[in-house]
NURODREN-708298 format. One record per residue (C-alpha): z, x, y; residue in one letter. Coordinates in Angstrom, 1 decimal, always signed. Layout:
z / x / y / rest
Z / X / Y / A
...
END
This chain:
z / x / y / rest
+9.0 / -59.8 / +167.0 / X
+9.3 / -57.5 / +169.5 / X
+5.1 / -57.4 / +169.9 / X
+5.5 / -61.0 / +171.3 / X
+7.4 / -59.5 / +174.8 / X
+4.2 / -57.6 / +175.7 / X
+1.9 / -60.7 / +174.6 / X
+4.5 / -62.6 / +177.3 / X
+3.8 / -59.9 / +180.0 / X
+7.6 / -58.4 / +179.2 / X
+6.5 / -54.7 / +179.3 / X
+9.6 / -53.2 / +180.9 / X
+11.9 / -55.0 / +178.8 / X
+9.7 / -53.8 / +175.5 / X
+10.1 / -50.5 / +176.4 / X
+13.8 / -50.3 / +177.0 / X
+14.4 / -52.0 / +173.5 / X
+12.3 / -49.2 / +171.6 / X
+13.8 / -46.5 / +173.8 / X
+17.3 / -47.9 / +172.5 / X
+16.0 / -48.0 / +169.2 / X
+14.5 / -44.5 / +168.9 / X
+17.4 / -43.2 / +170.7 / X
+19.7 / -44.7 / +168.6 / X
+17.9 / -44.1 / +165.0 / X
+17.6 / -40.0 / +166.3 / X
+21.4 / -39.9 / +166.4 / X
+22.3 / -41.3 / +163.4 / X
+19.8 / -39.0 / +161.7 / X
+21.2 / -36.1 / +163.1 / X
+24.6 / -37.1 / +162.2 / X
+23.5 / -36.9 / +158.7 / X
+21.6 / -33.7 / +159.1 / X
+24.5 / -32.0 / +160.7 / X
+27.5 / -33.3 / +158.6 / X
+25.4 / -32.0 / +155.6 / X
+25.3 / -28.6 / +157.4 / X
+29.1 / -28.7 / +158.0 / X
+29.2 / -29.2 / +154.1 / X
+26.9 / -25.7 / +153.6 / X
+23.7 / -27.5 / +153.0 / X
+20.9 / -26.4 / +155.5 / X
+18.1 / -28.3 / +154.0 / X
+17.7 / -30.7 / +157.0 / X
+18.1 / -27.8 / +159.5 / X
+15.3 / -25.8 / +157.6 / X
+13.3 / -28.8 / +157.7 / X
+13.7 / -29.4 / +161.5 / X
+16.0 / -32.2 / +161.4 / X
+19.0 / -30.8 / +162.7 / X
+18.1 / -31.9 / +166.6 / X
+18.2 / -34.6 / +168.8 / X
+14.6 / -34.9 / +169.4 / X
+13.1 / -38.2 / +168.4 / X
+9.5 / -36.8 / +167.2 / X
+11.7 / -35.2 / +164.4 / X
+13.2 / -38.3 / +163.1 / X
+10.9 / -41.2 / +163.9 / X
+8.8 / -42.5 / +161.2 / X
+5.4 / -44.3 / +162.8 / X
+5.2 / -46.8 / +159.8 / X
+8.9 / -47.5 / +160.4 / X
+8.8 / -48.0 / +164.2 / X
+5.8 / -50.1 / +163.7 / X
+7.9 / -52.6 / +161.1 / X
+10.3 / -52.8 / +164.1 / X
+8.0 / -53.9 / +166.5 / X
+5.9 / -56.1 / +164.0 / X
+9.0 / -57.8 / +161.7 / X
+12.1 / -56.5 / +163.6 / X
+13.3 / -54.3 / +160.6 / X
+12.2 / -50.7 / +160.0 / X
+13.5 / -47.3 / +159.3 / X
+13.7 / -43.3 / +160.4 / X
+12.9 / -40.6 / +158.0 / X
+15.1 / -40.1 / +155.6 / X
+17.3 / -36.5 / +156.3 / X
+16.4 / -34.2 / +153.0 / X
+19.8 / -33.1 / +151.2 / X
+20.3 / -30.7 / +148.3 / X
+23.6 / -31.7 / +146.8 / X
+23.4 / -28.5 / +144.9 / X
+24.8 / -26.7 / +148.2 / X
+27.6 / -28.9 / +149.1 / X
+30.6 / -27.0 / +149.0 / X
+32.9 / -30.2 / +148.6 / X
+32.5 / -33.1 / +145.7 / X
+33.6 / -35.3 / +148.8 / X
+30.2 / -33.9 / +150.6 / X
+28.2 / -37.1 / +149.6 / X
+30.8 / -39.4 / +151.0 / X
+31.1 / -37.8 / +154.7 / X
+27.4 / -37.2 / +154.9 / X
+26.4 / -40.7 / +154.2 / X
+29.1 / -42.0 / +156.5 / X
+28.2 / -39.9 / +159.3 / X
+25.2 / -42.0 / +160.2 / X
+27.1 / -45.1 / +160.8 / X
+29.7 / -42.9 / +162.0 / X
+27.3 / -41.4 / +164.9 / X
+26.1 / -45.2 / +165.8 / X
+29.6 / -46.0 / +166.0 / X
+30.2 / -42.9 / +168.2 / X
+27.0 / -43.6 / +170.4 / X
+28.2 / -47.4 / +170.8 / X
+31.8 / -46.1 / +172.0 / X
+30.1 / -43.5 / +174.7 / X
+27.6 / -45.8 / +176.0 / X
+29.9 / -49.0 / +176.7 / X
+32.7 / -46.5 / +178.0 / X
+30.5 / -44.5 / +180.1 / X
+28.8 / -47.2 / +181.7 / X
+31.9 / -49.1 / +182.7 / X
+33.0 / -45.7 / +184.1 / X
+29.7 / -45.7 / +186.2 / X
+30.2 / -49.2 / +187.3 / X
+33.9 / -48.3 / +188.5 / X
+32.7 / -45.1 / +190.3 / X
+30.2 / -47.2 / +192.6 / X
+26.8 / -46.4 / +190.9 / X
+25.3 / -49.5 / +192.3 / X
+22.0 / -49.0 / +190.2 / X
+24.0 / -49.8 / +187.2 / X
+24.5 / -53.2 / +188.0 / X
+21.0 / -53.9 / +188.2 / X
+19.7 / -56.0 / +185.5 / X
+17.7 / -53.4 / +183.9 / X
+20.5 / -51.0 / +183.3 / X
+22.6 / -53.6 / +182.5 / X
+20.7 / -54.8 / +179.8 / X
+19.7 / -51.6 / +178.1 / X
+23.2 / -50.0 / +178.0 / X
+24.3 / -53.3 / +176.4 / X
+21.7 / -53.3 / +174.2 / X
+22.1 / -50.0 / +173.2 / X
+25.8 / -50.4 / +172.4 / X
+24.9 / -53.1 / +170.3 / X
+22.1 / -52.1 / +168.7 / X
+24.4 / -49.1 / +167.3 / X
+27.0 / -51.4 / +166.3 / X
+24.1 / -53.7 / +164.4 / X
+23.0 / -50.3 / +163.0 / X
+26.4 / -49.2 / +161.7 / X
+27.1 / -52.5 / +159.8 / X
+23.9 / -53.0 / +158.3 / X
+23.7 / -49.5 / +157.2 / X
+27.3 / -49.9 / +155.6 / X
+25.8 / -52.8 / +153.0 / X
+26.1 / -50.9 / +149.5 / X
+22.6 / -52.1 / +148.9 / X
+19.1 / -49.8 / +148.0 / X
+19.0 / -46.8 / +149.8 / X
+21.3 / -47.8 / +152.7 / X
+24.3 / -45.5 / +153.5 / X
+26.9 / -47.7 / +152.0 / X
+25.5 / -47.7 / +148.6 / X
+26.4 / -43.6 / +148.5 / X
+30.2 / -44.4 / +150.3 / X
+31.2 / -47.6 / +147.7 / X
+31.4 / -45.4 / +144.5 / X
+34.3 / -43.1 / +146.0 / X
+36.2 / -46.2 / +146.4 / X
+35.8 / -47.5 / +142.8 / X
+37.4 / -46.4 / +139.8 / X
+34.8 / -44.4 / +137.3 / X
+33.9 / -47.2 / +135.3 / X
+33.2 / -49.8 / +138.1 / X
+31.5 / -47.0 / +140.3 / X
+29.2 / -46.1 / +137.1 / X
+28.3 / -50.0 / +136.4 / X
+27.7 / -50.2 / +140.5 / X
+25.3 / -47.1 / +140.3 / X
+23.5 / -48.5 / +137.4 / X
+23.3 / -52.1 / +138.9 / X
+21.9 / -50.6 / +142.5 / X
+19.2 / -48.5 / +140.5 / X
+17.7 / -51.3 / +139.0 / X
+18.1 / -54.3 / +141.6 / X
+19.2 / -52.8 / +144.9 / X
+16.4 / -52.1 / +146.6 / X
+15.2 / -55.7 / +145.2 / X
+18.1 / -57.3 / +146.2 / X
+17.7 / -55.7 / +150.2 / X
+14.0 / -56.3 / +150.3 / X
+15.2 / -60.3 / +149.5 / X
+18.0 / -60.2 / +152.3 / X
+15.0 / -58.9 / +154.7 / X
+12.3 / -61.1 / +153.6 / X
+14.8 / -64.2 / +153.9 / X
+15.7 / -63.2 / +157.7 / X
+11.9 / -62.5 / +158.6 / X
+11.4 / -66.4 / +157.3 / X
+14.1 / -67.4 / +159.8 / X
+17.0 / -67.8 / +157.3 / X
+19.7 / -66.4 / +159.5 / X
+21.0 / -63.7 / +156.8 / X
+22.1 / -61.1 / +159.3 / X
+24.0 / -63.3 / +162.0 / X
+27.2 / -62.1 / +160.2 / X
+25.9 / -58.5 / +160.4 / X
+25.0 / -59.1 / +164.5 / X
+28.4 / -61.4 / +164.7 / X
+30.7 / -58.3 / +163.1 / X
+28.9 / -55.9 / +166.1 / X
+29.6 / -58.2 / +168.9 / X
+33.0 / -58.9 / +167.8 / X
+33.6 / -54.6 / +167.7 / X
+32.3 / -54.1 / +171.1 / X
+35.3 / -55.2 / +173.2 / X
+37.4 / -53.4 / +170.5 / X
+35.9 / -49.8 / +171.9 / X
+36.1 / -50.1 / +175.0 / X
+39.0 / -48.2 / +176.5 / X
+38.2 / -48.3 / +180.3 / X
END
């Protein structure tokens, strides 16, 4: 739990982690809103969500859950599929969240390394080193986690586009009935100590050196 850091007096570390999470969630929701706009739906824009301002995206309860149980959420970006100009729009709008996390991780790790090579000595200090490394890793974690095709995660919108019609319809029915329960079970198991999401974190760590190009 993040709150344990406060109890241990590690206030600076607590603030760095919260800042990284707020930035990551804000970028991914902005990605959804921007892609919806590009495909003809301005619902998110009219709701004030086409912005990187964290105040527009962060859900207080979702952020509190991050601090209490290590898992949370941002406000869902509203869309109206009736406004989309392409039958593929739903796929791209959903994929934009994980895609934005991947882009942010790519930029963060490479800009950080460029800064080190340019002689910005402050970046070599423990605080900045931890922050940029964690920011890159948490975005890769969010990317992989949200591709899980369960519940309301982005993956459940994406998967049907890679299935035939019969399988896609069967999957949608299954997810509508049991997806949220299955996702909550995974989260609860993780909270009580079962390393359910270790594989998600491991995939993120595997990807990190692959996106470093400098």
